[in-house]
A tleap script that builds the chain and sets N, CA, C and O, in Angstrom:
source leaprc.protein.ff14SB
mol = sequence {
  NMET PHE ILE GLN LEU SER ASP ASN ALA LEU
  ILE ASN ALA TYR GLN LYS ALA LEU GLN LEU
  ASN LEU GLU LYS ASP PHE ILE ILE LEU LEU
  GLU LYS GLU LEU LYS ASN ARG GLY VAL ASN
  LEU LYS GLU ILE ASN LYS LYS VAL CGLU
}
set mol.1.N position { -13.506 -47.905 73.635 }
set mol.1.CA position { -13.324 -49.252 74.308 }
set mol.1.C position { -12.988 -49.039 75.868 }
set mol.1.O position { -13.466 -49.780 76.727 }
set mol.2.N position { -12.208 -48.065 76.136 }
set mol.2.CA position { -11.850 -47.836 77.544 }
set mol.2.C position { -12.527 -46.591 78.106 }
set mol.2.O position { -11.980 -45.892 78.958 }
set mol.3.N position { -13.659 -46.352 77.634 }
set mol.3.CA position { -14.415 -45.059 77.906 }
set mol.3.C position { -14.612 -44.878 79.426 }
set mol.3.O position { -14.500 -43.759 79.928 }
set mol.4.N position { -14.906 -45.980 80.168 }
set mol.4.CA position { -15.179 -45.960 81.489 }
set mol.4.C position { -14.036 -45.681 82.435 }
set mol.4.O position { -14.208 -45.267 83.582 }
set mol.5.N position { -12.856 -45.932 81.890 }
set mol.5.CA position { -11.579 -45.760 82.665 }
set mol.5.C position { -11.213 -44.249 82.712 }
set mol.5.O position { -11.309 -43.573 81.688 }
set mol.6.N position { -10.807 -43.729 83.854 }
set mol.6.CA position { -10.273 -42.357 83.910 }
set mol.6.C position { -8.880 -42.442 83.172 }
set mol.6.O position { -8.301 -43.513 82.992 }
set mol.7.N position { -8.411 -41.261 82.774 }
set mol.7.CA position { -7.122 -41.149 82.197 }
set mol.7.C position { -6.086 -41.601 83.152 }
set mol.7.O position { -5.128 -42.246 82.726 }
set mol.8.N position { -6.198 -41.316 84.403 }
set mol.8.CA position { -5.252 -41.837 85.353 }
set mol.8.C position { -5.283 -43.394 85.534 }
set mol.8.O position { -4.241 -44.036 85.672 }
set mol.9.N position { -6.369 -43.898 85.528 }
set mol.9.CA position { -6.520 -45.382 85.671 }
set mol.9.C position { -5.911 -46.030 84.390 }
set mol.9.O position { -5.309 -47.100 84.481 }
set mol.10.N position { -6.054 -45.429 83.271 }
set mol.10.CA position { -5.568 -46.011 81.952 }
set mol.10.C position { -3.978 -45.900 81.981 }
set mol.10.O position { -3.295 -46.837 81.567 }
set mol.11.N position { -3.435 -44.792 82.453 }
set mol.11.CA position { -2.072 -44.673 82.574 }
set mol.11.C position { -1.498 -45.603 83.502 }
set mol.11.O position { -0.415 -46.118 83.224 }
set mol.12.N position { -2.127 -45.897 84.634 }
set mol.12.CA position { -1.626 -46.872 85.614 }
set mol.12.C position { -1.655 -48.193 84.995 }
set mol.12.O position { -0.693 -48.941 85.174 }
set mol.13.N position { -2.713 -48.590 84.241 }
set mol.13.CA position { -2.760 -49.870 83.622 }
set mol.13.C position { -1.642 -50.055 82.578 }
set mol.13.O position { -1.067 -51.139 82.486 }
set mol.14.N position { -1.331 -49.022 81.802 }
set mol.14.CA position { -0.369 -48.998 80.830 }
set mol.14.C position { 1.054 -49.200 81.541 }
set mol.14.O position { 1.827 -50.061 81.122 }
set mol.15.N position { 1.333 -48.485 82.489 }
set mol.15.CA position { 2.587 -48.648 83.179 }
set mol.15.C position { 2.847 -50.040 83.806 }
set mol.15.O position { 3.947 -50.594 83.800 }
set mol.16.N position { 1.677 -50.559 84.364 }
set mol.16.CA position { 1.760 -51.893 84.962 }
set mol.16.C position { 1.956 -52.969 83.827 }
set mol.16.O position { 2.694 -53.942 83.987 }
set mol.17.N position { 1.278 -52.743 82.721 }
set mol.17.CA position { 1.364 -53.727 81.612 }
set mol.17.C position { 2.918 -53.698 81.088 }
set mol.17.O position { 3.491 -54.735 80.757 }
set mol.18.N position { 3.478 -52.545 81.050 }
set mol.18.CA position { 4.907 -52.566 80.680 }
set mol.18.C position { 5.822 -53.161 81.660 }
set mol.18.O position { 6.737 -53.898 81.291 }
set mol.19.N position { 5.602 -52.854 82.977 }
set mol.19.CA position { 6.375 -53.558 84.013 }
set mol.19.C position { 6.295 -55.039 83.936 }
set mol.19.O position { 7.315 -55.716 84.060 }
set mol.20.N position { 5.166 -55.556 83.742 }
set mol.20.CA position { 4.847 -56.984 83.791 }
set mol.20.C position { 5.126 -57.650 82.426 }
set mol.20.O position { 4.945 -58.860 82.288 }
set mol.21.N position { 5.553 -56.891 81.445 }
set mol.21.CA position { 5.780 -57.397 80.124 }
set mol.21.C position { 4.681 -58.183 79.511 }
set mol.21.O position { 4.864 -59.286 78.995 }
set mol.22.N position { 3.543 -57.589 79.583 }
set mol.22.CA position { 2.254 -58.256 79.147 }
set mol.22.C position { 2.318 -58.264 77.667 }
set mol.22.O position { 3.234 -57.678 77.091 }
set mol.23.N position { 1.326 -58.941 76.979 }
set mol.23.CA position { 1.195 -59.128 75.558 }
set mol.23.C position { 1.379 -57.802 74.813 }
set mol.23.O position { 0.738 -56.815 75.174 }
set mol.24.N position { 2.220 -57.748 73.801 }
set mol.24.CA position { 2.481 -56.558 73.054 }
set mol.24.C position { 1.133 -55.992 72.454 }
set mol.24.O position { 0.905 -54.782 72.428 }
set mol.25.N position { 0.255 -56.945 71.972 }
set mol.25.CA position { -0.982 -56.405 71.415 }
set mol.25.C position { -1.806 -55.657 72.461 }
set mol.25.O position { -2.486 -54.691 72.113 }
set mol.26.N position { -1.772 -56.038 73.637 }
set mol.26.CA position { -2.507 -55.321 74.785 }
set mol.26.C position { -1.870 -53.999 74.982 }
set mol.26.O position { -2.555 -52.981 75.081 }
set mol.27.N position { -0.559 -53.987 75.042 }
set mol.27.CA position { 0.146 -52.670 75.275 }
set mol.27.C position { -0.178 -51.670 74.078 }
set mol.27.O position { -0.425 -50.483 74.292 }
set mol.28.N position { -0.161 -52.196 72.880 }
set mol.28.CA position { -0.517 -51.405 71.750 }
set mol.28.C position { -1.945 -50.802 71.770 }
set mol.28.O position { -2.210 -49.673 71.357 }
set mol.29.N position { -2.802 -51.646 72.275 }
set mol.29.CA position { -4.237 -51.215 72.448 }
set mol.29.C position { -4.335 -50.050 73.575 }
set mol.29.O position { -5.106 -49.103 73.424 }
set mol.30.N position { -3.602 -50.170 74.579 }
set mol.30.CA position { -3.566 -49.187 75.630 }
set mol.30.C position { -2.910 -47.861 75.109 }
set mol.30.O position { -3.380 -46.763 75.405 }
set mol.31.N position { -1.788 -48.016 74.309 }
set mol.31.CA position { -1.166 -46.896 73.711 }
set mol.31.C position { -2.048 -46.179 72.719 }
set mol.31.O position { -2.024 -44.948 72.684 }
set mol.32.N position { -2.812 -46.864 71.923 }
set mol.32.CA position { -3.740 -46.196 70.978 }
set mol.32.C position { -4.881 -45.306 71.760 }
set mol.32.O position { -5.278 -44.213 71.356 }
set mol.33.N position { -5.312 -45.928 72.878 }
set mol.33.CA position { -6.320 -45.289 73.581 }
set mol.33.C position { -5.700 -44.044 74.331 }
set mol.33.O position { -6.371 -43.026 74.499 }
set mol.34.N position { -4.510 -44.148 74.738 }
set mol.34.CA position { -3.837 -43.016 75.393 }
set mol.34.C position { -3.639 -41.874 74.397 }
set mol.34.O position { -3.876 -40.701 74.688 }
set mol.35.N position { -3.181 -42.290 73.175 }
set mol.35.CA position { -2.997 -41.244 72.112 }
set mol.35.C position { -4.282 -40.558 71.715 }
set mol.35.O position { -4.301 -39.364 71.415 }
set mol.36.N position { -5.403 -41.358 71.716 }
set mol.36.CA position { -6.656 -40.830 71.390 }
set mol.36.C position { -7.074 -39.774 72.423 }
set mol.36.O position { -7.753 -38.803 72.088 }
set mol.37.N position { -6.672 -39.970 73.645 }
set mol.37.CA position { -7.054 -38.991 74.700 }
set mol.37.C position { -6.038 -37.842 74.854 }
set mol.37.O position { -6.163 -36.996 75.740 }
set mol.38.N position { -5.003 -37.841 73.942 }
set mol.38.CA position { -4.052 -36.847 73.938 }
set mol.38.C position { -3.005 -36.837 75.111 }
set mol.38.O position { -2.444 -35.819 75.518 }
set mol.39.N position { -2.820 -38.100 75.597 }
set mol.39.CA position { -1.749 -38.263 76.693 }
set mol.39.C position { -0.399 -38.508 76.016 }
set mol.39.O position { -0.248 -39.261 75.054 }
set mol.40.N position { 0.564 -37.804 76.606 }
set mol.40.CA position { 1.994 -37.880 76.133 }
set mol.40.C position { 2.623 -39.143 76.567 }
set mol.40.O position { 2.967 -39.289 77.740 }
set mol.41.N position { 2.797 -40.096 75.644 }
set mol.41.CA position { 3.392 -41.373 75.965 }
set mol.41.C position { 4.907 -41.216 76.392 }
set mol.41.O position { 5.400 -41.934 77.262 }
set mol.42.N position { 5.568 -40.296 75.770 }
set mol.42.CA position { 6.997 -40.027 76.096 }
set mol.42.C position { 7.158 -39.736 77.568 }
set mol.42.O position { 8.094 -40.239 78.190 }
set mol.43.N position { 6.295 -38.957 78.134 }
set mol.43.CA position { 6.319 -38.644 79.605 }
set mol.43.C position { 6.041 -39.835 80.452 }
set mol.43.O position { 6.712 -40.065 81.458 }
set mol.44.N position { 5.053 -40.600 80.057 }
set mol.44.CA position { 4.758 -41.846 80.764 }
set mol.44.C position { 5.899 -42.851 80.759 }
set mol.44.O position { 6.275 -43.446 81.769 }
set mol.45.N position { 6.400 -42.991 79.594 }
set mol.45.CA position { 7.530 -44.032 79.380 }
set mol.45.C position { 8.776 -43.528 80.229 }
set mol.45.O position { 9.542 -44.365 80.707 }
set mol.46.N position { 8.969 -42.285 80.403 }
set mol.46.CA position { 10.130 -41.846 81.287 }
set mol.46.C position { 9.962 -42.269 82.705 }
set mol.46.O position { 10.916 -42.610 83.404 }
set mol.47.N position { 8.702 -42.238 83.119 }
set mol.47.CA position { 8.377 -42.639 84.570 }
set mol.47.C position { 8.522 -44.125 84.774 }
set mol.47.O position { 8.838 -44.564 85.879 }
set mol.48.N position { 8.302 -44.903 83.753 }
set mol.48.CA position { 8.389 -46.432 83.818 }
set mol.48.C position { 9.832 -46.851 83.962 }
set mol.48.O position { 10.164 -47.760 84.722 }
set mol.49.N position { 10.723 -46.139 83.184 }
set mol.49.CA position { 12.094 -46.583 83.121 }
set mol.49.C position { 12.940 -46.426 84.329 }
set mol.49.O position { 14.115 -46.794 84.312 }
savepdb mol mol.pdb
quit
């Protein structure tokens, strides 16, 4: 679904979605794609907090 986005762009979108408190379903969709790419969500979440 997010094939055309680089990992970095996807991470930025995820961080922004969290900051803006966007729809939970959208955030879950981003999380699933990040996990599929092997990105460590725990590290990303530390940077957002």
